[in-house]
C-alpha positions as semicolon CSV with decimal commas, in nm:
position;residue;x (nm);y (nm);z (nm)
1;X;0,362;0,462;-1,144
2;X;0,661;0,446;-0,909
3;X;0,974;0,290;-1,055
4;X;1,103;-0,016;-0,871
5;X;1,460;0,001;-0,747
6;X;1,694;-0,252;-0,596
7;X;1,829;-0,172;-0,253
8;X;2,154;-0,311;-0,123
9;X;2,144;-0,151;0,222
10;X;2,079;-0,431;0,470
11;X;2,023;-0,387;0,841
12;X;2,221;-0,623;1,064
13;X;2,067;-0,521;1,397
14;X;1,811;-0,283;1,540
15;X;1,795;-0,122;1,882
16;X;1,482;-0,161;2,093
17;X;1,359;0,184;1,989
18;X;1,425;0,114;1,620
19;X;1,250;-0,224;1,638
20;X;0,948;-0,058;1,801
21;X;0,931;0,197;1,519
22;X;0,979;-0,075;1,256
23;X;0,695;-0,285;1,400
24;X;0,483;0,014;1,503
25;X;0,465;-0,122;1,855
26;X;0,544;0,002;2,202
27;X;0,840;-0,108;2,412
28;X;0,624;-0,301;2,660
29;X;0,500;-0,525;2,377
30;X;0,855;-0,601;2,259
31;X;0,969;-0,667;2,618
32;X;0,675;-0,907;2,653
33;X;0,790;-1,091;2,338
34;X;1,138;-1,124;2,489
35;X;0,993;-1,256;2,816
36;X;0,791;-1,518;2,623
37;X;1,100;-1,628;2,429
38;X;0,977;-1,499;2,093
39;X;1,276;-1,267;2,056
40;X;1,632;-1,312;2,180
41;X;1,809;-0,976;2,194
42;X;2,180;-0,934;2,235
43;X;2,286;-0,711;2,523
44;X;2,282;-0,722;2,898
45;X;2,004;-0,471;2,964
46;X;1,696;-0,330;2,794
47;X;1,881;-0,005;2,726
48;X;2,142;-0,173;2,507
49;X;1,942;-0,454;2,349
50;X;2,019;-0,522;1,985
51;X;1,793;-0,741;1,772
52;X;1,948;-0,942;1,487
53;X;1,781;-1,011;1,154
54;X;1,610;-1,332;1,275
55;X;1,452;-1,144;1,565
56;X;1,350;-0,859;1,336
57;X;1,165;-1,098;1,105
58;X;1,002;-1,278;1,402
59;X;0,895;-0,945;1,554
60;X;0,730;-0,838;1,228
61;X;0,545;-1,171;1,202
62;X;0,446;-1,146;1,569
63;X;0,307;-0,798;1,514
64;X;0,096;-0,913;1,219
65;X;-0,040;-1,208;1,418
66;X;-0,124;-0,980;1,708
67;X;-0,270;-0,697;1,502
68;X;-0,452;-0,893;1,230
69;X;-0,573;-1,191;1,432
70;X;-0,581;-1,059;1,788
71;X;-0,347;-1,333;1,912
72;X;-0,192;-1,258;2,252
73;X;0,181;-1,286;2,321
74;X;0,171;-1,646;2,448
75;X;-0,032;-1,745;2,143
76;X;0,208;-1,563;1,912
77;X;0,499;-1,756;2,064
78;X;0,320;-2,085;2,004
79;X;0,214;-1,998;1,647
80;X;0,565;-1,887;1,549
81;X;0,716;-2,205;1,695
82;X;0,464;-2,417;1,502
83;X;0,531;-2,227;1,178
84;X;0,906;-2,280;1,219
85;X;0,854;-2,650;1,291
86;X;0,636;-2,681;0,981
87;X;0,900;-2,508;0,768
88;X;1,168;-2,741;0,906
89;X;0,961;-3,050;0,825
90;X;0,891;-2,924;0,473
91;X;1,264;-2,862;0,416
92;X;1,344;-3,215;0,535
93;X;1,076;-3,362;0,308
94;X;1,208;-3,164;0,014
95;X;1,563;-3,286;0,080
96;X;1,446;-3,646;0,083
97;X;1,244;-3,587;-0,238
98;X;0,920;-3,697;-0,075
99;X;0,726;-3,396;-0,202
């Protein structure tokens, strides 16, 4: 059995190529996510885009939704927005001790 280890090396940003490798997706798919507002890269052109940790997490979720459920990019954008809204509401309910 493999021994579990703690890792302290965090990634702040990923380039477009690195994000594609991380998500096992092609560049066109990531560009489509950006065009649909799912991801918000930093940088003025595709060649120097950098994706922060929030975008990295969203890209990974988007890939799972697309791959596992066959949801297209527009659908992925809607699902991720709804999931974030749900999480926000649950946090607000927890703060007000309603749950």
